C-alpha positions in Angstrom: 7.5 -11.1 31.4 6.2 -11.1 28.3 8.6 -9.8 25.8 7.3 -7.4 23.0 10.8 -6.9 21.8 10.6 -11.1 21.1 7.6 -10.7 19.2 8.8 -7.6 17.1 12.0 -9.4 15.4 12.1 -10.8 12.5 9.3 -8.3 11.2 10.4 -8.2 7.2 9.7 -10.6 4.2 9.7 -10.2 0.3 6.8 -10.0 -2.2 7.0 -10.4 -6.0 5.4 -8.4 -8.1 6.0 -7.5 -11.6 9.2 -10.0 -12.1 10.9 -9.2 -8.9 10.9 -9.5 -4.9 10.8 -6.7 -2.7 11.9 -7.5 1.0 10.0 -5.2 4.0 9.6 -4.2 6.9 6.9 -4.4 9.1 7.8 -1.9 11.5 6.0 1.4 9.9 4.9 4.0 11.9 0.8 3.7 12.5 0.7 7.2 10.9 1.9 6.2 7.7 -1.0 4.3 7.3 -3.4 7.5 8.9 -1.7 9.3 6.4 -4.3 7.9 4.0 -7.4 9.2 5.6 -6.5 12.5 4.2 -7.4 12.1 0.9 -10.8 13.1 0.1 -13.7 11.3 -2.7 -13.1 14.5 -4.4 -9.5 13.3 -5.1 -7.5 12.7 -7.8 -6.7 9.7 -9.4 -3.2 10.8 -10.1 -3.3 12.2 -6.1 -5.1 8.4 -4.9 -1.5 7.2 -6.9 0.7 9.7 -5.8 -1.0 8.2 -1.6 -0.3 4.2 -2.4 3.3 4.4 -4.2 4.4 7.3 -1.1 3.0 4.1 1.2 3.9 1.3 -0.3 8.0 3.3 -1.0 7.7 3.6 3.2 7.3 -0.5 3.5 10.3 -1.2 1.4 13.3 -1.5 4.0 16.5 0.1 1.4 16.5 2.4 -0.9 17.8 -0.5 -2.9 14.4 -2.0 -3.2 12.9 1.5 -3.1 14.8 2.4 -6.4 13.7 -1.1 -8.3 10.6 -0.4 -7.0 10.5 3.6 -9.4 12.2 1.9 -12.1 9.8 -1.1 -11.8 6.4 1.8 -11.4 8.3 3.4 -15.1 7.6 0.3 -16.7 5.6 0.6 -19.4 6.1 -2.7 -21.0 4.0 -4.9 -18.6 3.0 -2.4 -16.7 1.8 -2.3 -12.5 -2.4 -1.7 -12.9 -3.6 -0.2 -10.9 -5.8 -3.1 -9.3 -2.2 -4.7 -8.9 -1.3 -1.1 -6.4 -4.4 -1.7 -4.1 -3.9 -5.0 -4.1 -0.5 -5.1 -3.1 -1.7 -2.0 -0.6 -4.2 -4.0 1.1 -1.3 -6.5 1.6 0.7 -4.8 3.2 -1.3 -3.3 5.3 -2.7 -6.7 6.7 0.3 -7.5 7.3 1.1 -4.6 9.8 -2.1 -4.7 11.6 -2.2 -8.0 11.2 -5.5 -8.2 10.8 -7.5 -8.7 6.8 -8.7 -5.2 5.4 -12.4 -4.2 6.4 -14.8 -3.2 3.3 -15.6 -0.5 2.7 -18.5 0.8 0.9 -18.9 -0.2 -2.0 -20.0 3.4 -2.9 -16.8 4.7 -1.4 -13.8 3.4 -4.4 -10.6 4.0 -2.9 -9.3 4.3 0.2 -11.2 3.2 3.5 -10.8 4.1 6.5 -7.7 2.0 8.0 -5.7 2.7 5.2 -6.8 0.3 3.0 -7.3 0.2 -1.5 -11.0 -1.1 -2.1 -10.7 -1.4 -6.3 -14.2 -1.4 -7.4 -13.2 2.0 -9.7 -16.4 3.2 -11.8 -14.4 6.1 -13.2 -10.5 6.9 -12.3 -10.9 10.4 -11.7 -13.3 9.4 -9.3 -11.5 7.3 -6.8 -11.2 8.5 -3.1 -8.7 7.7 -0.7 
């Protein structure tokens, strides 16, 4: 018998960004990653950032981590950049799916079809998921 529950144990970890260490969980529903597919090429940068932040928040293990994440994101000095956010979301997605993200087409910045984020952005107003 193959014990899938044994594989599911310990599906968590930590990451460090902005001088803070956050605990994350890998047991998120696949729909969380699929939500990013609802964003189209015409979606504005602020909406893209909301989707990225929302997805990252759902990875975080508890309210303490989510509260500290909100504080980090509001920080003006040594702010977490768009590139930082996209790199983190790509890494969390890779951790969740167990495979590296695929590269989106260069002409379509934002999130690719598998929920990974492209950082090839020429203009923030033209970012699409």
